N, C-alpha and C positions, 0 to 999 in steps of 0.2 A: 075840428081841434087837431093839433099837431101829433105828429108821430112821437113824440116825445111825452106829450100832455097824455096821447091814450094809455103808452107805456105806465107812465107814474100811475093814473086813474085807474089802470088795470091792475097794478100792483098792489094797489091801496086795498082794492075789493077784494083780490086774491088773496091777499095774505091776513084779511079777516076770516074768509070762509074756509081757507085752507088751515089756520090754526084752530079754528073752531071745531073741524070735520075731519081732520087726519085721522083720527080714530078709528073713523067708520069705513075708511078705503080699505077696501080688502087690497216651456223648456222639457226635459225630461225627468225632472227630480220630481216624486210623487208628493203631493201635500202633507203636511204635517197634521196632525189629529188633535183635538182639545177634548178634554172631560166635562161631564157633565153638559149631557146634552141639554138642548130648550127644552124647557121645561112650560107647562100654563101659569106657572105663579104669576099671578098678576103684579107682585112685588117687582119683575123680571120684566114689565111692560112689554111681552112678546108682541103684541099686535102693532108695535112700531118697526118692527124690523121685517113682518111679513106685508108690507107693503111694497108699491112698486117704486119708491124713490130709493128703494136697497136693490141688493142681489141675493136673492135665494141659492143656497147650497142645492146640488147638484142630486139629483135623485140617484138612490142606489140601485141601478140598474146598468150593470154592465155586460149585459148578453150581447153579442155581436149581431149585427143587421145583415140581415143575409141579403147577397147581392141579386139582383135580376138578371134574367137572362137575355141574351140579345136575340129578338125574336126573326125568323127567317124573314127576309124581304129587306132587311137594312144591310147595306153596303158599308165596307172601309172605304171611308174616304179620304183618310190622314192619320198621322199619327207621330208623335214625338218620342223622345227616352221613356216617358213615363203617362201617357194620354196616347187612347185612340177615339177616331172621331168615326161614327156608324150614323146614315142617313137614310131617313125612310122616304118611301116611295112620293114623287116628286117633292122631295126637301118640304113636306110637310111635318114630318119629326124628325127627331135627333136624339142620339144617345153618346155619351162622355164615358169610356172606360179607363179605370186607374187598373194600368198595367200591374203595379208593384202590389196592390190590394185587390185588386180585383172586382173594387166595387163600381156598380154603373152609375149614371145620373141620366136623367130620361127628362124630354120637356113635354111628353104625356104621361099623366099620372096612372100606375099600375091600372091594368083592365079590369080586376077585380074589385077595384074600389070604383071604377066607375059603375058598376053593373050595380053593386049596392047603393050608389048615391042616389040613381035615379035621376037624372038631371031633366030639366026641362031643354025644349029645343035650341034654346039661345045658349044656353052654358053647355049643354053639349057638345055642340059645335066648338063653343069657344077654349075647353079644355084640350081639345085635338088639333087648334090652330097653332100652326107657326108665329102667328103675331095675333094682336087685335088693333083695330082702326078707330078712330074717331074723326069721322069727315063732316062737311056743313052741305046740306043739300042748295039747291036754286032758291028757297026761300029762307034761307041763313038760319036753318034749323040743325044745330048739334046732334047726329047719330051717330049710333056703335054699331060696330058688325067685326066680324072674325073671318077668315080664310073661308072657311065652310061657310058661315051663314049670307055671305056677300057673294057667294057663286064665283068666288077667285079659283083661275086657273094657273097652272106654272106654264109660263109661255115657253121658257129654255134654260137649261143647265147648261153651266159650263165647268169644269175644274179649275181651280186656284191651287197655289203651292199652299198644303196643308189642308185642303177641304174644298169646297164647291160653291159656286155662286147662281142665285137662280133670278129671273124675273119674272114677278105675278104680275097678273093682270087681271081688273076688277072690270071689265066689259062695261056693266051698267053703269058706272059712274066714271068712266073715260079715264081710269086712272091706273098707271104701271109705275113699278118701282123694283128695284134690287134687292136682295138681301145675302151678303156674304158670310158663310160660317166656316172656320178653318180654324185648326190648330195653329200657335205662333208660339214659341220661346216657353213651352209647356202651359199655356194656358191657351183657352178658348176664346176667340174673338167673333163679334157678330158684327157687322159693319151696312149701313145704309149709305150708297153714295149718293149725293144730293143732285149731281148730273144728271143720274139715272131716273129722276121723278118725272112723270109724266102725267099732267094734269089737262086733259083735251074735253073734258064732257062736264056732267053737272055737279061734278064732286069735287070739293076741295079740301085736302088732307087738313086736318087739325091735329091729329097725334099718332104716333106707333108705338107700339109696346111690343118687341120682339120676345119670345119663348116666354111668354108669361107665367107658365106652370111648370116651368124647369127648377125640377126638386121640389115640386107641391106636394103636401103631405095630407092626407085625411083625416083628421080629428087628433088622435094621438095613436096613429097605428106604427108611427114611427118616434120613438122620443127624439126631442131635441128642439129647435127655435128657429125664427129668423132675427136677425138683426136689421135696424134700422139706425140711419147717423141723427137721430134727435137729441140735440143738444150734446151732453157727453157722449151719450150714445143708449139705446135702450133693446130690450129682448121682447120680443112677442113668444110663449112657450106653446108647444104644442099641449092642448088640453082637451081631454074627453069631454068634460063636462066646464061649463062657462057660462057667465052671463051672457045675455042676449045683444048683439051689439049691432048696433044701425049705420055704422059707417065703419069705410076702411081708412089707413092710412095713406093721406096722400101727400108726400111732403115735397116743397119747393127747393131745389138744389141752389142754395142760396139766397134764399128768402125770396119774398113776393117783390114783382117788378108791378111797383105802385103807377108807373106809367101807362098800362094796358090792363091791369085787372083790379076791380072795384075792389077795395078794401071798406068794410062795414066799420062804424064809427065804433062800437063795440066789441069788435070782434077778439077772440082771445089771442094773446099774442103768444105765439109758438116759440118753441126754443128753437135757435137758428141751427141749418143745416150747413157748415160748414165744408164738408167733405162729401164728393158724389159717390158714394158707395152704398152698398148694400150687403148682406149676407144671408147665410141660412145652412144649418146644422143637421144633419142623420145622426143621431148618436154623438151623445157628446165624447170629444178626445177618440171619434171613430171617423169621421167623414164630415167636410164641411166646404163651401165655397164663398169666396168673396168676389163682388161684382164690381167692376169700376169703372163708370162712365167715362171716357177719355177726350171723345169730339160728342159736340151737341151737349154738353153736360152744362151750360149756361142760360140753358132753355129744358132742360128735363126736370124730371120729378121722379120720385122713387115711390112705388104703390106696394103696400102690402095687407096683402086682405086676411083679415083672422077667419079661421072656422066659423060662419054663421052666418056672413053676409053674402049673399047670393048662393053660397055652396059651400059644402062641410070641408071643401079645402084651406088648407094655409097656405098661399103663395107669396112672393113677391117679386118685382122687375120694375127695370127702367121703365119710363114712358118719355118719350120724346115728343116736344110740341112743335110743330110747326107753324102752327097759327093761333092766334087768341081771338075769343071773341069779345067784342067790347059795346059801349053804348054808344051812339053818335047823337049828341046834343043838336038840334035844330034851333032851339030858342033859348032865351035866357029864364024862362019860367020850367025848366027843366023839360021840355018836351023834344021828342027824338027819338031813335028808333036802333034797334038791336042789329048789331052787323059781325063780321068779323075782318081780319087783315087781307088785303086784296094779296099782297104778296109773301109768300112763305118765306122764314127764315132761312135763309141761304147757307146753309153749314152740313157737312158731313156728319155721321151720328155712328159712335160706335161704342161697344161695351166689351171688358174683358174679365173674363173670368178665369180666376186663380183657385186653385184646388189642395185643400188640406187635409191631411189624414194622421192616424196616432194623435199624438199628444198637441199637435198643432191644431186638430182638428176642435174649434172653439171660437168665441170671438176674441181670446186675447193672440190665439193663432191668426185670425182674420186682421187685426191690429197690427200686429208682427209682419205680414206679410205685406201689408200696405205701408208700413215704415220701409221695408225695404226696398219697396217699388220706389218710393218718393226719393229714398237715398240713391238710387240706381238714377234717377233723372235729376238730381240735383235741386230739387225742390227744398230737401231738409240736409244737415251734416251733421256728423257727431259735434257733440261740444268737448271741448279740452280744458283742464287748467283750473276748473272751478274747486281749488282744495281751501277755501275759505270758508266763512259763514256764507248761509243763503241769503241773498238779496231781501229788502222788505220794500215794497211799494207804497208810497204816500202820495196821493193825490191832492194838491192844494188849490182851493179857490180863492183868485186874486181879487174880484171884483163881479158885480153883476149888477143889474139896472132895475128900479122900481119905477111904476108911475108917479108921477107928482102932481101938483096943482098945475104947474105949467111946464110942459115935458116932462122928461124924464129924470131919475136922479139917481145916481152914482152910488152904490151899497161896496163899501170898501169890506172886506173880509178879511185878507192875509196880503200885508204888505211883504217887499221883497226882506227889510229887516227881520220883520215877524218870522217869516220863512228859513230864515238862516238860525235864528234861536230856536226853533223849532228843531232845526237836524242838531245842531250842536247839543240840546238838550238829551234829543235819542243816544246821540254818541255818546254822551257822558254816561248814559245807563249802560253803553255794553254793546248796541245796535250800531254796527259799522260797515256795514252794506246795503247803503240806501240808495233807492232808484226815487226821484222825485218827478212828478209830473205837476206842471204849474198852469192850470187854467185860467181863463178871464183875464188875461194879462195883457190885452190888447185896450184901444179906446173903446168904451161903452161896455165893459166888462165880458161877463162868456157868453150872454147873449146881446151883443153891443152892434157891430157893423161888420160882418163878416159879409163879403171877403177882405175888405178892407180894414185889417188890423191894427194899424200903425196912425198915429203915433202910439208907444209904449205908454200904458195908463199913469197920468201922473199923480194920482192919488196913493198909488203904489209905491212909486221913487220912480218915474220915468225910465227911460232907456239906459241912461246912465245907472242907474240903481240896480237893474235886470241884468246888466254886463257884468257888474262888480260881484253881483249875486253868483251867477255863472261862475265866475273865474274863482272867488272862494271857496265853492263848494266841490268847483276841480281840483283845487288843492288839499281838499280831503278825501278826493276820491268818490267824490260825490256826483253824479251826471244828471244834468238840469235839462229834463225834456218841456221843451215850451208844446203844448196842446195846442192843433191845429184842424180844423175841420176845411175838406174840398169839397163837402157835398152842400149842404145850405147856403144860401145867402140871402142878406138881410136888404129888402128894397133894391136901392141903385147905387149901394156902396160901391166906392173903388172902379167906376167905370162899370159895374155890373148892369148889364140891360135885361132885365127880367124877358122879354118879348123875343130878343136875340141869342140871349146866351141861356137863356132857361130851357130844363128840359120841358120838351111838349108831350102832352099824350097821345093815344092813337086817334082819338078822336081833335086833333091840334089844337087843344088848350094849354095854357101855359101850367103847367103841374104846381099848384102852389097848395099850402096849408097856413093855418092860423095856430098860435099860440095863447093859450088862456092862461089866465092864473088860478082861477077856477071855473067848474064848468057851467057854473048858473051867471058867470059875470062876465060883461064884454070885452072885448079884447082890446090892447092899444094898438090905434091906427098905424106903429111901424113894426108891429110884430108878425106881420104878414111874410112869412119865408117862401124861398124858391129852390130848386134845386138845379146845380150846375151842370151844364153840359159838361162831359168828362174829358173834353178836349180842351174847352176853356179852363176848367179846372188844373188840368196838366200844365195849364200855360202859368197862370197863376201859381200851381206850386215852385214850379221853375224860378219864377222870379223873385218868389221867396227865399229858396234855397240861396241865390246869391245875397239876399239882404242878409239871412243869418249866417253867412259866411263873412261878410264884412263884420257883423256884429260881433263874430265870435262865439255866438252860438254852434253848437256841436250835435245836438241831439234834439227830436221832434216827436212826438206823439201824434198819430193822427185817429180821429175820431169815429163818425159815422162812416168815411169811406172806405173802412174796411172791411163792413158787411152789409152796406145798403149798394145793392146792384139795381141800375134800372136802364132800360131802353129809353131813347130820344126818338120823336118822330116830328121832328122839326121838317120842313120841307126841304133845307137845303142843309142841313146836320144832322140827317137821320145816322142813329146808329145803332146795332143790334145790341143785343145783352153781352155778346162775344166780344165785339168792338169795345164796348165800354169799359169791359173786364181788361183787354188789351192797352187800352189809355189809363187806365188806373194805375197796372204794371208799370208803364212808362213813367207815370206820377214817381212812384215808388221809387225806381229806378236813379231815377233823375237826383230826387232826395238822396239817397244812399249812396251815390256819388260823391255828393257834396258835404255830406254828413257822416259822424261816425257813429251814431245809433238812429235807427227809425223803430218805432214802435209801433203798433196798430191795435187798435180796439177788439176784439174778437174779431178777429181777419178770415176772410175765405181763405181757403187752400191755394187759391193763382195766387196771393198777395205773403204767401209763407216764403219765397225763396229771398226777400227783400228785408223780411223782418227781423230783429235783434231782441226784440222783446215783444210778448203778446199780454194785454190788459183783458180783466173781465172776460177771462175764459169760461164758458159754462162748467156748470159743477154738477148740474143734474138734466134729466130728461123732461119733457114735457107732461109726463105722467098720466097719458092717455090710459082710457078703464080697458084698453084691450092689449097695452105693455103690461109687461109682469116684472121687470126687473130693469133699474138703470143703472149701465155700466160706465168705465172711464175709457172707451175705446178711444176717443180725442188724447185722452193722458197718455195712454200707453204708446200712441202712436208718436207724441212729440217728446215725451221725456228722454232727457240727456241729447238733445238736439237744439233746445230753445230754451229759456227761462220765460214760463208762463205763470200769471197771477190769476189769482181767484177773484170773483168781485169783491167789492168792499165790504168788510166782515163787519161795520158800523152797522149794516141794515139786517143784520139777522137774525132771528127772533131765539135762535137757539144756538149762542155762541160755543157754546162745550162740544157740542155736535159738530157745527160746522168746523172747528179748529181738527177733529178727529177726520172730516171726511178730506180737509185739504193735506192732511198728513197722508190719508189713504191715495188720494188722487196725485201725489207728488207736486202739488198747486202750490207757490210762494202766496205769502199774507198781502193784502193790500188794505188801506184806508185812508178814507176821504177826511180831511183835516181840514180846520180854518184858526184862522188866529183870533175871531171873534166870534160870539156865541151863535146858535144856528136861529136865534129867533129873529135876527134881522135879517134873513133870507125869506122871512113869511110873505112879502109883496113881491118876490122876484121870481122867476121862473126857475131859480134853482130852489125851490120851497122843500122838493123832495128831498135836501141835505138836511134833514129835520135833527140829526145828531152829530155835530160835526167838529164842536168844538175842542179844540186840543189838548185843552185843561183838565176837560171831562175824559178824555180816553188815554192819555198817556201810560198812567197805570195799564190799562188792559193791553195796549200796543205792545209794550214791551213783555208781558206775562207771557202773551200769544206766540211773540216772537220767539221767545228764550224756549218754550216747548217745542215749536216747529221746530227750530233751529237741530235741536238737539236730536230730532229723528232725522232730517232731510238732509244735513249737512254731509252727508256720508255718501251720497247716492246724487248728487247734483248732476254729473255726468255720466251716470248710470242710464241705461235703459231697463225698463219694467220687461221681466220675461215671462213672470205666471201671476197671478191672480188668484187664491184658490179660497173658497168660502168653506172656511173650517166648520160653520156652525149658524143659525140665524144669528145675524148681527157681530160676527167673528169674521176676521178677512186676513189672510195671509197675503203681501205682496213681496214678491220676489226679484231683484234686481240682478241685473248682468254681473256686479261685481260682488255677489255672493250674500249682499245684506238681505236680509228680511225683516219687515215692516210688521207687525201683527196688532190688530187694531181689533179694540173691543167696545162695540156702541152699546153692550148690553149694562145694567145696573150692579150686573152679580161678576165676580170675580169667575175669570175660567184659569184651568191649567193646561200652558202650552208645553211641552218639553219639558217636563219637571220645574218648570216656572210658571210663576203666577204674572196673569196680565190684567190689574185692576178692572173693575167696571168702570166704564167711559174713560178709557186710557189707552196708551200703547205700549210694547216694550219694541229694541230690538234685538235680533239674532243674526248670527251668521258673519260673515264678511271676515275683514284679517284680526 
């Protein structure tokens, strides 16, 4: 089953389960207050705002957290204007002191907690170790250990600017590697140089986790939480009592690599991880840090362990993957054996820790720190000049194909003339800032013959009709984005050769998936899809850019390529995930040079420098049981730098609540529309668009847009500086231009600074 169909099938099942079971799931300016604290009145639907798809108010415990003492035996190894680095014996432990506040962060939990925890030998060693390792033994078995449990030694230590570098040796495995710990520009940097890794014995490194228990907290001994970049963002609060958790969080940065990792057909589709970051707080508005994986991020994971999984500690750290296990098939009947990559990923690995204190010591401060970090590196930049109405994204489907008695039949859904009529109708209703993405415009429709897109579908009006549509919309100030995909290829279209140009798995098989109309129905013979080698995709994109330029087209929207990152194990065209990401960056850069606008769907962070608009950005977290809150970390990072749109509102079961979430998250509205009724898509692979007929949606589109424009038009170029939970289901978002948006998800009215915020509504305050 294809990735798309997996997603659709999963969403259908999960939607039914979720909406039937959701009620069972349990700057410097000070935030404003609301009256009428949340009650247990069932009419106010309290339970809906105490689940982890929302954010809970911070508890009223403002007692300062006492800093730890630096024990004897720790030596000062480096310092900056705000930090001091202390290193313990043989570089087995580390402490960071904030010179302004006196607060101390440690790589080893408090000794009192360790005595109370009564850990077994394995975990007792792990919490005191500077790293955790996974390795493959001579039988290809994956094993785990730590500095202490593996009997490692610190072979040598030498000073480096701002800190120290150690070479660790594990004699029993024949493994050596270096770890550098230093202060740099008021941040802590931990680095592993790939050239220093030696593997001369029976062990082959699979992964390294540096400073795994840095800042770890036992139960709720210190108030606070861990931050994980799951979807829009999620928190795991420190709790004294909680359900029993069987699993920790292990998030794959930039998603799963399907070329090497097995994907269960019915696996739960996680929210994407678009940013290589994580964080932890010790006392909200007191002390926090943000970890940024700088090198090695393309093959990294983020591990977050809640209390109760193996230990009573909450701990979060990066995990660098050096090798992956995989199944090597030896016959067509699925015979084979388990093995692992012979050659490790050849790249350095580095994580940087940024520290916050005072009012910035929370997830908002972490997001602002990451925003500054990206600004300094040119990955994003402040947006200016957006003084009109907010944009509205319309995604229009031109055509798709359905199986016929003989071959396939094209199902026309929106012609170019119909597209213009829809735009004119909305403009006549007062929506003058539109962004139109046109999908299924090439031969064969949306699931036709990629990468061979041309000629333009004659059923829609042909190339002449497309160019005329683009020109007429341009005269009205409406950009027309042509949807393109540089990941999937259908058969051998456009001179694409699956064996030569398709991605190979670690077992040297051509990676492919089959698209099904229904789970129990055989697929059409021409619906097998392959995955383009990124270099091949980059070449195709460059040719497309030339042709688009000759046609006068100036805007493209890129689908899967922005979020799906795969390695390629073709013997002659091998690419690591890092190299694939670099090729996609070249692809995006080539398009950006030729075209005015390049939009991406759910783009990973390495593509942000080339992105003029972002479509279908996550508005929720995956809502794992151990996650206590969903937060708009992603939106705080991006707002004021780029226009980002929420997923289409057509398919949300609670449109009023979804509107409020878009307003709160500063995300612009998006709708999927067609000129023909949706039932015509029943036998196409676009059948997930079960409610797209424009005539059914035009009133809802206008009313949604008018309400959102009322709130967001004043803050288009502003950054989010504060987000204050005033009560359960009541949130205040403060922007850099002084505008405050107060959103009330509750059915009951609340009072805010002598003003009424109606139930399920919002108001604006502040500003000019």
